[in-house]
N, C-alpha and C positions, 0 to 999 in steps of 0.2 A: 622274663621277657621270652618271647620265641622270633622265629625267623621273620615274621610277617612282620610282628609290630616295628622291627627292626627298619627293616625296610619301607615299607609307609612312614615313618618316622624322619627317613632323609634320603626320601623318594626326589623330592627336587634335584640334592646336590648328584646321587646319580644317574640320575637322568643325564643332569649334565657332562656328569664323568664320561656316560656312556655314548652321548652325542658328540663331543670331542674323541672319543675314538681314544681314550687313557683307559688302561689296563691296571683295575683295580690294585694286584697285586705288586704294579709298580713303589706301592709304598714301601719296600722292601730295603731300596736303593736310595731314598733319599739323604742317608747319611750319609752315602758316598761320595752321592754331588756334593754335600754341604762341605767334605773335606778335601774335594778337587776343586771349588770354589778358592778355600782355606790356602789350598796348597798353594794355586795359579795365584793369587793375591800376597803369597810369599816370594814367589817368581822363580815358583818349582819349575821344570820343564814338563810338558807334558807325555812326553812317551817315560818318564822316573815316577810320574803322579802317575800314570797308568799302571806299571808294573808295580807301585805301590800297593794300591787299591786293591790291583787282582788278588795280589798276595793276602791282605788282609783280609776283605772278603769272599774268599774261594770263589772266586771265580776269575774265568777266562780273559786274558788282555784284550780279545777282539769284544769279550762282553763287556768289558767296561766302554770301548769306546763306542759302541753301541748304544750304551747308558745316556753317556755324556751327548751324544749325540740327539741323542731321543729329548732327555732331559732340559735340552739347551733350545728345543724348536720352539719357535714362537709362533703362539696360536693365534688366532682374528676368531674371537668371539662371537665377533658383532655375526659375521655370514654364518657363524654356525647357530645362531639360535635365533629361536621361531620370531616372529611381530608378536606385538603385545596384541 
């Protein structure tokens, strides 16, 4: 498979991701956010969670706060999508 074929095959989802302003490289931090949700559900404090996740994923605490804010951001898909 060549890049062109992959892009054509996934064109619709790639277009939606682009229109919503989502960076494709964000996939790297999905596990971090899942761990955050699990730790929150256990009752851990946010500052402790951020410290643990920063060490585990080898990013700064500031980066973890940024990612948590970014992944928690609610999008309004209806406003972004074009009418049929």
